[in-house]
C-alpha positions as CSV (number, residue, x, y, z in Angstrom):
1,S,0.0,0.0,0.0
2,G,3.0,2.3,0.4
3,A,1.8,3.6,3.8
4,I,4.4,3.9,6.5
5,P,3.7,1.9,9.7
6,Q,2.5,4.2,12.5
7,G,5.4,5.9,14.3
8,V,8.1,5.0,11.7
9,C,9.5,7.6,9.3
10,R,12.8,7.3,7.5
11,S,14.4,10.1,5.6
12,L,17.4,10.4,3.3
13,I,18.8,13.9,3.3
14,R,20.9,15.1,0.4
15,P,22.3,18.5,1.5
16,R,24.4,19.1,-1.5
17,Q,21.6,18.7,-4.0
18,V,19.5,21.8,-4.6
19,H,15.9,21.6,-5.9
20,N,14.5,25.0,-6.5
21,L,10.8,25.7,-6.9
22,S,11.8,28.7,-8.9
23,V,11.5,28.3,-12.7
24,R,15.0,29.8,-13.0
25,E,17.2,26.8,-12.5
26,G,20.0,27.1,-10.0
27,V,18.8,30.4,-8.4
28,M,19.0,30.3,-4.6
29,L,16.2,32.1,-2.8
30,T,16.8,34.6,-0.1
31,A,14.8,34.4,3.1
32,G,12.5,37.2,1.9
33,S,11.9,35.7,-1.5
34,H,11.3,32.3,0.0
35,T,8.6,33.8,2.2
36,R,7.0,35.4,-0.8
37,L,7.2,32.1,-2.7
38,V,5.5,30.2,0.2
39,Q,2.8,32.8,0.4
40,S,2.2,33.0,-3.3
41,V,2.0,29.2,-3.6
42,I,-0.4,28.7,-0.7
43,R,-2.6,31.5,-2.0
44,G,-2.5,30.1,-5.5
45,T,-1.1,33.4,-6.9
46,A,2.3,32.0,-8.0
47,R,2.7,32.4,-11.8
48,T,6.1,30.8,-12.2
49,A,6.4,28.4,-9.3
50,S,4.4,25.5,-7.9
51,A,4.8,22.8,-5.3
52,P,3.6,19.2,-4.9
53,E,0.2,18.9,-3.1
54,H,1.8,17.5,0.1
55,V,4.1,20.5,0.3
56,K,1.2,23.0,-0.2
57,R,-0.8,21.2,2.5
58,S,2.2,21.3,4.8
59,W,2.9,25.0,4.2
60,L,-0.8,25.7,5.0
61,R,-0.5,23.7,8.2
62,C,2.7,25.6,9.1
63,V,0.9,28.9,8.7
64,D,-2.7,28.1,9.9
65,E,-2.2,25.5,12.6
66,Y,1.3,26.1,13.9
67,G,1.7,29.8,13.4
68,L,5.2,29.5,12.0
69,D,7.0,32.2,10.1
70,P,9.2,31.1,7.1
71,E,11.8,33.6,8.2
72,S,12.1,32.4,11.8
73,N,15.6,32.1,13.0
74,G,14.9,30.4,16.3
75,E,17.1,27.7,17.6
76,P,16.1,24.2,16.5
77,A,14.2,22.3,19.2
78,V,16.2,19.5,20.8
79,V,14.9,17.3,23.7
80,S,17.1,16.6,26.8
81,R,19.5,13.7,26.9
82,Q,17.2,12.0,29.5
83,E,14.2,12.4,27.2
84,L,16.1,11.1,24.2
85,A,17.2,8.0,26.2
86,A,13.6,7.4,27.3
87,R,12.4,7.6,23.7
88,K,15.1,5.3,22.5
89,E,14.2,2.8,25.3
90,Q,10.5,3.0,24.2
91,S,11.5,2.0,20.7
92,L,14.5,-0.2,21.5
93,D,13.6,-3.1,19.1
94,L,13.1,-0.7,16.2
95,V,16.2,1.4,17.0
96,T,18.4,-1.7,17.4
97,F,17.2,-3.2,14.1
98,A,17.2,0.2,12.2
99,D,20.7,1.2,13.4
100,T,22.2,-2.0,11.9
101,E,20.5,-1.3,8.6
102,M,21.2,2.4,8.7
103,A,24.9,1.7,9.4
104,H,25.0,-0.7,6.4
105,L,23.3,1.8,4.1
106,H,25.6,4.6,5.3
107,S,28.7,2.5,4.4
108,Q,27.3,2.1,0.9
109,L,26.6,5.8,0.6
110,D,29.9,7.0,2.2
111,G,31.1,10.2,0.6
112,S,27.8,10.9,-1.2
113,G,26.7,13.8,1.0
114,H,23.6,11.8,2.2
115,S,22.3,11.5,5.8
116,I,20.2,8.7,7.0
117,I,17.8,9.5,9.8
118,L,15.3,7.6,12.0
119,T,12.7,9.5,14.0
120,D,10.0,8.4,16.4
121,R,6.3,9.1,15.9
122,D,6.7,12.7,17.3
123,G,9.5,13.5,14.8
124,V,12.3,13.3,17.5
125,L,15.5,12.2,15.8
126,L,16.6,8.9,17.3
127,S,19.4,7.8,15.0
128,Y,21.5,9.8,12.6
129,Y,24.2,8.6,10.1
130,G,25.6,11.4,8.0
131,D,28.4,12.4,5.8
132,P,31.2,13.8,8.0
133,S,31.6,16.8,5.7
134,F,28.0,17.8,6.6
135,K,28.3,17.2,10.4
136,G,28.7,20.9,11.4
137,A,25.9,22.1,9.2
138,A,23.7,19.3,10.3
139,A,24.3,20.1,14.0
140,R,23.5,23.8,13.4
141,A,20.2,22.8,11.7
142,G,19.2,20.5,14.6
143,L,19.9,17.3,12.7
144,V,21.3,15.6,15.8
145,P,19.9,12.9,18.1
146,G,17.1,14.5,20.1
147,G,16.3,17.1,17.4
148,V,12.6,17.6,17.0
149,W,11.6,17.5,13.4
150,S,7.8,17.5,13.6
151,E,6.1,20.0,11.4
152,R,5.1,22.0,14.5
153,H,8.8,22.6,15.3
154,G,10.6,22.2,12.0
155,G,8.1,23.3,9.5
156,T,7.8,21.4,6.2
157,N,10.6,18.8,6.2
158,G,11.0,15.2,5.0
159,M,10.5,13.6,8.4
160,G,7.8,15.8,9.9
161,T,5.8,16.0,6.7
162,C,6.0,12.3,6.2
163,L,4.6,11.8,9.7
164,A,1.9,14.4,9.2
165,E,0.8,13.0,5.8
166,R,1.3,9.4,6.9
167,V,2.8,8.4,3.5
168,P,6.3,8.1,2.1
169,L,7.3,11.4,0.4
170,I,10.1,13.6,-0.6
171,V,10.7,17.2,0.5
172,H,13.4,18.9,-1.6
173,R,15.6,21.6,-0.2
174,E,13.6,24.6,-1.5
175,Q,10.4,23.0,-0.4
176,H,11.2,23.3,3.3
177,F,8.9,25.9,5.1
178,L,11.7,27.5,7.1
179,A,14.0,29.6,4.9
180,R,17.0,28.6,7.2
181,N,16.6,25.0,5.9
182,T,16.7,25.9,2.2
């Protein structure tokens, strides 16, 4: 059926690959222009840009339900070490199995710029395997064990939007809600 079992969401992150919503290939959007893009797409007034339906729904949730601002520069949410340990304990069988598979996949993708991530049903990052060249940027973005990537905290993103939509999906770089993640 393609549906993801309740509470399980996997994501492959490709930080070096840029996918613009803009018609002009290769043009990076500034925070202000990203906000204008988000607003024009969700209002249906965009003439030269569009987004997949799951991204539009997510952007609407970010604005209407969570009250997020695309230009927000707040620190990424991260749970305490104690809470992370408790969450991992609650999902011990899954984490143990997934870590083995994630480590194997990571070894196959070594040097590719990919990150392999496992979250719990709340979007809290339980396991992270990433390219060492991306480690600093990942940490600044909150892609660390304990990082909270639900849409409510992280806006539109692969993990949180997958959990909200309850289907496998892809969120490309420029489709994130928060400009800081584009």
